[in-house]
C-alpha positions in Angstrom: 3.9 119.1 -130.3 2.7 119.0 -126.7 3.5 115.3 -126.4 6.9 115.7 -128.0 6.4 113.0 -130.6 7.0 115.4 -133.4 8.6 118.8 -133.8 6.6 122.0 -134.5 8.1 122.1 -138.0 7.0 118.5 -138.7 3.5 119.2 -137.5 3.3 122.4 -139.5 4.2 120.5 -142.7 1.8 117.6 -141.9 -1.1 119.9 -141.2 -0.4 122.5 -143.9 -0.4 125.4 -141.5 2.4 127.8 -140.4 4.6 127.2 -137.4 3.3 130.5 -136.0 -0.3 129.4 -136.3 0.5 126.2 -134.4 2.1 128.3 -131.6 -0.9 130.6 -131.4 -3.2 127.6 -131.2 -1.1 126.1 -128.5 -1.2 129.4 -126.5 -4.9 129.7 -126.9 -6.1 126.1 -126.5 -3.2 124.1 -125.1 -2.2 123.0 -121.7 0.3 125.8 -121.4 -2.2 128.6 -122.0 -2.1 131.7 -119.7 -4.5 130.2 -117.3 -3.0 126.8 -117.7 -6.2 125.1 -118.8 -7.2 126.5 -122.2 -10.4 128.1 -123.5 -12.6 125.1 -122.9 -11.8 125.1 -119.2 -12.7 128.7 -119.0 -16.2 127.9 -120.3 -16.4 125.1 -117.8 -15.4 127.5 -115.0 -18.0 130.0 -116.0 -20.7 127.3 -116.0 -19.5 126.1 -112.6 -19.6 129.6 -111.1 -23.1 130.1 -112.5 -24.3 126.8 -111.0 -22.7 127.7 -107.6 -24.5 131.0 -107.6 -27.8 129.3 -108.4 -27.2 126.8 -105.6 -26.5 129.5 -103.1 -29.8 131.2 -104.1 -31.8 128.0 -103.8 -30.3 127.3 -100.3 -31.2 130.8 -99.2 -34.8 130.4 -100.5 -35.0 127.0 -98.8 -34.0 128.6 -95.4 -36.6 131.4 -95.9 -39.3 128.7 -96.6 -38.3 126.8 -93.5 -38.7 129.9 -91.4 -42.1 130.7 -93.0 -43.3 127.2 -92.4 -42.4 127.5 -88.8 -44.2 130.8 -88.4 -47.4 129.5 -90.2 -47.3 126.2 -88.4 -47.7 127.7 -84.9 -51.0 127.2 -83.3 -52.6 130.3 -81.9 -53.1 130.4 -78.2 
């Protein structure tokens, strides 16, 4: 259907599902979904955003530790 090799009606008959069901699947999971990427990509984006937040937190913690090391490394006097 997406590749254009067969019509929606042919695929519907071959798979034993309705034409409307194929269209719903295409909208939900296909390349032409509302976001242009499908549901799987949405999950990947969420995972990427989580990883980026964690990375920002780790970088902030590292900077704090660098400053603490500098403070505690000073020799008195």
